[in-house]
C-alpha positions as CSV (number, residue, x, y, z in Angstrom):
1,M,130.3,-30.7,144.3
2,N,130.3,-27.0,143.6
3,N,127.7,-26.3,140.9
4,G,124.7,-26.2,143.2
5,I,121.3,-27.8,143.2
6,I,118.5,-27.6,140.5
7,L,114.8,-27.6,141.5
8,A,112.5,-28.4,138.7
9,G,108.7,-28.8,138.6
10,N,105.8,-27.3,140.5
11,M,105.8,-23.5,141.2
12,L,102.6,-22.2,142.8
13,V,101.0,-20.0,145.4
14,D,99.5,-21.4,148.5
15,A,96.4,-19.7,149.9
16,L,96.8,-20.8,153.5
17,K,93.5,-20.8,155.5
18,D,93.5,-21.5,159.2
19,I,90.4,-23.4,160.1
20,D,89.1,-24.7,163.5
21,V,88.9,-28.3,162.3
22,Y,88.6,-30.0,159.0
23,P,84.9,-30.8,158.6
24,A,83.2,-34.0,157.6
25,H,81.6,-34.0,154.2
26,S,78.8,-31.4,153.9
27,N,79.6,-29.9,157.3
28,L,80.8,-26.4,158.1
29,T,83.9,-25.0,159.7
30,S,85.2,-21.4,160.3
31,I,88.1,-19.9,158.5
32,R,90.0,-17.8,161.1
33,S,92.8,-16.2,158.9
34,V,93.9,-16.2,155.2
35,R,97.4,-15.5,153.9
36,K,99.4,-16.2,150.8
37,A,102.8,-17.8,150.4
38,I,104.6,-19.4,147.5
39,G,104.6,-23.2,147.5
40,G,105.2,-26.4,145.5
41,L,108.4,-28.3,145.3
42,V,110.5,-25.7,143.5
43,C,109.5,-22.8,145.7
44,N,109.6,-24.7,149.0
45,C,112.9,-26.6,148.4
46,G,114.4,-23.7,146.5
47,L,113.9,-21.2,149.4
48,D,114.8,-23.8,152.0
49,L,118.1,-24.5,150.3
50,A,118.8,-20.9,149.6
51,I,118.4,-20.1,153.3
52,L,120.2,-23.2,154.6
53,D,123.3,-22.4,152.5
54,P,123.3,-18.8,151.1
55,D,126.6,-19.5,149.3
56,M,125.3,-22.5,147.3
57,P,123.9,-21.8,143.8
58,V,120.2,-22.7,143.6
59,R,118.6,-22.9,140.2
60,V,114.8,-22.9,139.9
61,M,112.9,-24.2,136.9
62,G,109.2,-24.2,136.1
63,V,106.3,-22.4,134.4
64,I,104.4,-19.5,135.8
65,G,102.0,-16.8,134.5
66,K,102.6,-13.1,134.3
67,D,99.9,-12.5,136.9
68,D,99.8,-11.5,140.6
69,N,100.7,-15.0,141.8
70,G,103.6,-15.2,139.4
71,R,104.9,-11.8,140.6
72,L,104.7,-13.0,144.2
73,I,106.9,-16.0,143.3
74,E,109.4,-13.7,141.5
75,D,109.5,-11.2,144.3
76,T,110.1,-13.9,146.9
77,F,112.9,-15.5,145.0
78,A,114.5,-12.0,144.4
79,K,115.2,-11.7,148.1
80,H,117.8,-14.4,147.8
81,P,120.8,-13.6,145.6
82,N,121.9,-17.2,145.3
83,I,118.6,-18.2,143.5
84,D,119.0,-18.3,139.7
85,T,115.5,-17.7,138.1
86,S,116.7,-17.9,134.4
87,G,115.0,-21.3,134.1
88,I,111.5,-19.9,134.7
89,R,109.2,-19.8,131.6
90,Y,106.1,-17.7,131.4
91,S,102.7,-19.0,130.1
92,G,99.1,-19.2,131.2
93,E,97.9,-18.8,134.8
94,T,100.1,-19.5,137.7
95,S,99.2,-22.6,139.6
96,F,97.7,-22.2,143.1
97,T,96.6,-24.4,146.0
98,D,94.1,-23.8,148.7
99,V,95.7,-25.2,151.9
100,M,93.2,-25.9,154.7
101,C,95.2,-25.8,158.0
102,D,93.4,-27.7,160.7
103,T,94.6,-25.8,163.8
104,T,93.1,-28.4,166.2
105,N,95.1,-31.3,164.8
106,A,98.0,-29.5,163.2
107,T,97.3,-31.1,159.8
108,R,96.6,-29.7,156.3
109,T,94.5,-30.7,153.3
110,F,95.2,-29.4,149.8
111,F,93.0,-28.4,146.8
112,T,95.2,-27.6,143.8
113,Y,94.7,-25.9,140.5
114,R,97.4,-27.2,138.1
115,G,97.5,-24.1,135.9
116,S,100.7,-23.3,134.0
117,A,102.7,-26.0,135.8
118,S,100.9,-28.6,133.7
119,E,102.9,-27.3,130.7
120,F,106.3,-27.9,132.1
121,G,108.1,-30.7,130.2
122,P,111.2,-32.0,128.6
123,D,111.5,-29.1,126.2
124,D,112.2,-26.8,129.2
125,F,115.6,-28.7,129.8
126,D,118.8,-28.1,127.8
127,F,121.4,-30.0,129.7
128,D,124.2,-28.5,127.4
129,K,123.5,-25.3,129.3
130,I,122.1,-26.2,132.7
131,K,124.6,-26.4,135.4
132,G,124.1,-28.2,138.7
133,D,125.3,-31.2,140.6
134,I,121.9,-32.5,141.7
135,L,118.5,-32.2,140.0
136,H,115.5,-32.5,142.3
137,A,112.3,-32.9,140.3
138,G,108.6,-33.1,141.1
139,Y,106.0,-33.5,142.1
140,I,105.3,-36.6,140.1
141,L,101.4,-37.1,139.7
142,L,100.9,-33.3,139.5
143,L,102.9,-32.4,136.4
144,D,100.6,-33.3,133.5
145,T,103.1,-33.1,130.7
146,M,106.0,-34.7,132.6
147,D,103.5,-37.5,133.7
148,E,102.7,-38.3,130.0
149,R,103.8,-41.6,128.5
150,D,107.2,-41.8,126.8
151,P,107.7,-44.7,124.4
152,E,111.3,-45.2,125.3
153,Y,111.6,-44.3,129.0
154,G,108.0,-44.9,130.2
155,T,107.2,-41.3,131.2
156,K,108.6,-37.9,130.1
157,M,109.8,-37.3,133.7
158,A,111.9,-40.5,133.3
159,R,113.3,-39.1,130.0
160,V,114.4,-35.9,131.7
161,L,116.0,-37.7,134.6
162,A,117.9,-40.0,132.2
163,S,119.1,-37.0,130.3
164,A,120.3,-35.4,133.5
165,Q,122.3,-38.5,134.5
166,K,123.9,-38.6,131.0
167,A,125.0,-35.0,131.8
168,S,126.6,-36.3,135.0
169,I,124.0,-34.7,137.2
170,K,122.7,-36.7,140.2
171,T,118.9,-37.0,140.3
172,S,116.2,-36.9,143.0
173,I,112.4,-37.2,142.8
174,D,109.4,-36.4,144.9
175,V,105.8,-37.4,144.5
176,V,102.5,-36.3,146.0
177,S,100.2,-38.3,148.2
178,E,97.1,-39.0,146.0
179,E,94.2,-41.3,146.1
180,G,94.1,-43.7,143.1
181,D,96.2,-46.3,141.3
182,R,98.7,-44.1,139.4
183,F,101.6,-44.5,141.7
184,A,103.3,-47.6,140.3
185,R,102.5,-46.7,136.7
186,L,103.9,-43.1,136.9
187,V,106.6,-43.3,139.6
188,S,108.3,-46.6,138.8
189,P,109.7,-45.4,135.4
190,A,111.3,-42.3,137.0
191,L,112.9,-44.4,139.8
192,K,115.0,-46.2,137.2
193,Y,116.9,-42.9,136.7
194,T,116.8,-41.7,140.3
195,D,119.9,-41.5,142.5
196,Y,118.1,-40.2,145.7
197,C,114.6,-41.3,146.4
198,I,113.1,-39.3,149.4
199,I,109.4,-40.1,150.0
200,N,107.0,-40.7,152.9
201,E,105.7,-44.0,154.2
202,N,102.4,-43.7,152.4
203,E,104.0,-43.0,149.1
204,A,106.5,-45.9,149.6
205,Q,103.7,-48.3,150.4
206,R,101.8,-47.3,147.3
207,I,104.8,-47.6,145.0
208,T,106.1,-50.9,146.3
209,G,103.0,-52.7,147.7
210,V,105.0,-53.4,150.9
211,E,102.8,-52.8,154.0
212,L,104.2,-49.8,155.8
213,I,101.1,-48.5,157.6
214,R,99.3,-50.6,160.1
215,D,96.8,-49.4,162.6
216,G,97.8,-45.8,161.9
217,K,101.5,-46.5,162.7
218,V,104.6,-47.3,160.6
219,A,105.3,-51.0,160.3
220,E,108.9,-50.5,161.0
221,E,109.8,-54.1,160.5
222,N,108.9,-53.8,156.8
223,I,111.0,-50.7,156.1
224,E,114.0,-52.5,154.8
225,A,111.9,-54.6,152.5
226,A,110.4,-51.4,151.1
227,C,113.8,-49.9,150.6
228,D,115.0,-53.0,148.8
229,A,112.0,-53.0,146.6
230,L,112.7,-49.4,145.6
231,F,116.3,-50.3,144.8
232,D,115.1,-53.3,142.8
233,I,112.9,-50.8,140.7
234,G,116.1,-48.9,140.0
235,V,117.1,-46.3,142.6
236,G,120.8,-45.8,142.4
237,S,122.2,-44.4,145.7
238,W,119.9,-43.6,148.6
239,V,116.4,-44.5,149.6
240,V,114.9,-42.4,152.5
241,I,111.4,-43.0,153.8
242,H,110.2,-40.4,156.3
243,S,107.2,-40.2,158.6
244,R,106.0,-37.7,161.2
245,A,107.8,-39.7,163.9
246,A,111.0,-40.8,162.2
247,A,113.0,-41.3,159.0
248,W,114.7,-44.4,157.8
249,G,117.3,-44.6,155.1
250,K,119.4,-47.1,153.3
251,T,122.3,-47.0,150.8
252,K,122.2,-49.5,148.0
253,D,124.6,-51.9,149.7
254,G,124.2,-50.7,153.3
255,N,122.2,-51.1,156.4
256,I,119.1,-49.3,157.6
257,E,119.7,-46.0,159.4
258,K,117.0,-44.4,161.6
259,V,116.6,-40.9,162.8
260,A,113.7,-40.0,165.2
261,S,111.9,-36.7,165.0
262,I,112.1,-34.3,167.9
263,N,109.2,-34.5,170.3
264,I,108.2,-30.8,169.7
265,P,105.4,-29.8,172.1
266,K,102.1,-29.5,170.2
267,S,101.6,-26.0,171.5
268,M,104.7,-24.9,169.6
269,I,103.6,-26.3,166.2
270,K,102.2,-23.6,164.0
271,G,101.8,-25.6,160.8
272,T,103.2,-28.6,158.9
273,T,102.9,-27.2,155.4
274,G,106.2,-27.8,153.6
275,A,107.7,-30.0,156.3
276,G,108.2,-32.8,153.8
277,D,110.0,-30.5,151.4
278,A,112.1,-29.1,154.3
279,F,113.1,-32.6,155.1
280,A,114.0,-33.3,151.4
281,A,116.0,-30.0,151.2
282,G,118.0,-31.0,154.3
283,V,118.8,-34.5,152.9
284,L,119.8,-33.0,149.5
285,L,122.1,-30.5,151.1
286,G,123.7,-33.4,153.0
287,A,124.2,-35.2,149.7
288,Y,125.5,-32.1,148.1
289,R,128.0,-31.7,150.9
290,E,128.9,-35.4,150.7
291,M,127.7,-36.2,154.2
292,S,127.0,-39.8,155.2
293,L,123.4,-40.9,154.7
294,K,122.7,-40.7,158.5
295,D,124.1,-37.2,158.8
296,A,122.1,-36.1,155.8
297,M,119.0,-37.6,157.5
298,I,119.8,-35.7,160.7
299,L,120.0,-32.5,158.7
300,G,116.7,-33.3,157.0
301,T,115.0,-34.0,160.4
302,A,116.4,-30.8,161.9
303,T,115.2,-28.7,158.9
304,A,111.7,-30.3,159.0
305,N,111.4,-29.8,162.7
306,S,112.4,-26.2,162.5
307,S,109.9,-25.6,159.7
308,I,106.9,-26.6,161.8
309,L,107.6,-23.8,164.3
310,E,106.1,-21.3,161.8
311,S,103.0,-21.5,159.7
312,G,104.5,-20.8,156.3
313,A,106.4,-23.5,154.4
314,S,109.8,-21.8,154.7
315,D,109.2,-19.3,157.4
316,G,110.9,-21.5,160.1
317,I,114.0,-22.4,158.0
318,M,117.4,-21.1,159.2
319,S,121.0,-21.3,158.1
320,Y,122.8,-24.6,158.4
321,D,124.6,-23.6,161.6
322,K,121.5,-22.3,163.3
323,T,119.5,-25.3,162.2
324,M,122.0,-27.7,163.8
325,E,122.2,-25.6,166.9
326,F,118.4,-25.7,167.2
327,Y,118.3,-29.4,166.6
328,H,120.7,-30.3,169.4
329,K,119.1,-27.9,171.9
330,A,115.6,-29.1,171.1
331,L,116.6,-32.7,171.2
332,A,118.2,-32.2,174.6
333,E,115.1,-30.4,175.9
334,Y,112.2,-32.4,174.3
335,G,113.7,-35.7,173.4
336,E,112.8,-38.0,170.5
337,M,109.3,-39.0,169.5
C-alpha cells in the first residue's frame, strides 16, 4: 500500500471542560478549566495518523462551516504537510461537542451539536478521483445524511463503502456509543461492506446481541462469538473489539488474539478523550503497513495508551518509533492491566 489512508465523516471542535466530578441529575459541579481542540473521527484519526507516519498521505473529508471553529480545524490540519484537505466542503455551522472531563474518575461525557457534519453524504465522494488504500468512515449514528435509508444498500453509508470497495479501497467503520435501538438497524448494513471493524465492547454487544458486559467487566469467554457474529453480518477481514483493559481481534478464518492495555498509573492519566480513535488509528496504520493482526493491535494499544497521558485527543500522539519505544518501556515498568 502506498496511496495513504482516507478519513471521512465527523469534523468538529471539542470544548473540553475539566470538572470535579460528573454530577447526578439536577446537581452542581465546578468547571475548573475550558479549552478547545478539534475532534471527531476525521480530526482525531487524521491527526493521529499524520503524526504516527509523517510520510504517509492522509486525506480528510467532511463538511465544516466558514466560522471560527472551521478555521481552527483548517489551521490545525495545516501544521501537517501530509494531510490533504481538498476533500473538505464548506456549508453551515461547524459541528461542536461539549466534552465534560471528570477529573476524579478520568472519564468523559459528550454533548454534541451535529451542525454541518449532518450534510455529509454520498455526493461528497467521487471514487474516480479519490486516492487511498483504506477508507475509515464514521461515526455511524452521528452522520444524519449517511445514516439515511438507501433502497439498495440499506443505508447511504453502506452505499459509500460498497463504492469504495468497487474502487479497490479497503474499508473501515467506527460508531458512537449511544442509548437507543438504532445500532443493529444502522450499523449492520455498513458491516456488509467493511473490511476492518474496530469497535468497543459496548458497541459490539449492541450490534450483535452477544453479552459482552457482565457486572461491569468484559465477558471474555463471549468475545469469539461476538467476532463470529460480526463476520456473519459481513465483515471481510478483521474484527477488533477493544475495551479499557484489553483488545481482542480475529481474522475471518483465524484465532482470537488478545493484547492487554498497559497499567498506566491513574496519577499519570490526564484524559481519555480520543483514546478510541487513537487505538483505531494505530490498528489502521498496522493494516496499511501489512502487519499481522496482533502487531496492529499492539500498535493500536500503544497509541491509545500514549494518548491518555495528555488531555487533548491527539496531544499525546508520537511518531511510530517513539510510540513503540514508549510502549515497551511502559509495559516493562507498569505491566499489563
